[in-house]
C-alpha positions, 0 to 999 in steps of 0.5 A, a space after each residue: 472502466 466505470 467511474 463512481 463519485 462517492 457521496 455519503 450515499 454512494 459510500 454507504 452502498 459500496 461499503 455495505 453499510 460499514 465505514 472504517 472507524 478509529 484512528 488507524 493506530 495499530 493495536 501494538 503501537 501503545 509504546 513509542 516505536 516498539 515494532 511488533 516482530 513479523 508474524 512469520 517468515 517464508 524462506 524462498 528457494 534462493 535462501 531469501 526470507 520474506 517477512 509477513 504480518 497476519 491479521 484477522 481470522 487465521 482460518 477465515 474463508 476470505 483471504 486478502 493480501 495487502 501491498 504496502 506503499 513507500 516508505 512503508 512496510 507490512 505494518 501499514 496494513 494495521 490501518 485496516 484493523 478497525 474495519 477488519 474487526 467487523 469482518 470476522 471471516 477475513 484473513 489479512 496478510 501483509 508481506 514486506 517486499 524484498 529489501 523492505 522491513 524484515 525481508 531480505 533484499 533481491 539483487 534485481 528487483 522488479 514487479 515481475 520478480 515480486 509476483 514470483 516471490 508472492 507465488 512462492 509465499 502463497 504456496 508456502 502458506 497454502 493459500 488457494 484463492 485470494 484477493 489483492 489490495 495495493 496502496 499507493 506505490 504498492 499498486 504495480 506490485 499488486 497488479 503484477 501479482 494479479 497478472 501472474 496469479 490470474 487463476 488464484 486472484 479473485 479481485 483487486 482493490 487499489 487505494 490512492 494508486 500510483 500510475 505509470 508515467 509516460 513521456 509527454 505527460 501534461 498533468 500536474 505530476 504531484 509530489 509523489 512523481 517528483 519524489 520518484 524522479 529525484 530518487 531515480 536520479 540520485 539513488 545513493 543521495 536519496 538513500 542517505 537522506 531517507 536514513 537520516 530521516 529514519 534516525 530523526 523520526 526514531 528520536 522525535 516521532 513528531 518530525 514525521 509530520 514535516 517529512 510526509 508533507 503535503 497533508 490535508 488539514 484533516 490529515 495533519 490534525 489526525 497526528 495530534 492523536 498519539 496512537 496515530 503518530 506512533 503507528 505512522 512513525 513505526 511504519 516509516 522507520 520499520 520500512 528502513 530497518 536494514 537501511 533505505 536501499 530497498 525503499 529507493 529501489 522500489 521508487 526507482 521502479 515506479 519512475 520508469 515504464 512499468 511494462 505491465 500488460 494491464 489489459 491482462 488483469 481480468 478480475 474486478 478491480 476497484 480503484 479508490 482515490 481522494 479528490 484532495 490527494 496532492 501526492 498521487 493526483 486524482 488523474 492517476 487513478 483515472 488514467 490507471 482505471 482507463 487501462 484496466 478493462 474491469 475497473 471501477 473508480 470511486 472518488 471520495 471528495 474530502 480525502 487526501 493521500 493518507 486519509 483515503 486508506 483509513 476512511 475507505 478501509 471497509 470498501 477496500 477490504 470488501 472489494 478485495 475479499 469479494 
């Protein structure tokens, strides 16, 4: 595992001269909480449907599959659109995982079951080889897919990643881990609370800013932009389109031992993390990267949890697309 501190000069080198730009708002976010329908649905053998959104060049030679965080959904990939516009050969596909957004739930969710679902989805869409991107809570799902689909995955990029929490941890666990544990202890109560927050954000998108604290001052100021606010509120509410249990189930998985053989991830892995992240603390990226034999870790000095994917959109795409 190699660490790289991303100064301005280092960032330009990693991004090949291109930084993500814009507000991170979706092109479809012009009307308050009007949620674009999925690009398509994949019907699995057991009858479940997996929804996906597709961005960029539909015939692009470089395919990247995006794994969203929580509580988020396929629409979160819209944060990469400004950078994607400068990469005309990239095809970006973002799936709603089971029970999230427009995808049907699965009875016993796991990281491995998602890897199986993604295999079927990739086959249905006739995808050959592709890169994977995982953001925050999407990290173990992307890594599980990299392990199962090892002959088809070319590279992995991770942004503000979650890490497996083991007994005896002495680090500051951050707001994210405390949230996972609370959800795991009282899942029904957590689901009721999330459903209430969803309704609140549908009535008043600005309430999302309070819900998703802690934010850096720059991140909080970013929500003064109406497009950014509508985009984030749409991602949040769509993740719980059919209720919050899909989100809760994934957060429960994060709170338990992952059981993933991370040493089996043999493709290049690029791990990007912000030094100001209070939700997934920087030690999480360091510890995760140390367990991945081909990982390089990039630390940005001024990013928090939300700003990292937007500000590092170009490097995240480039690292996954190869």
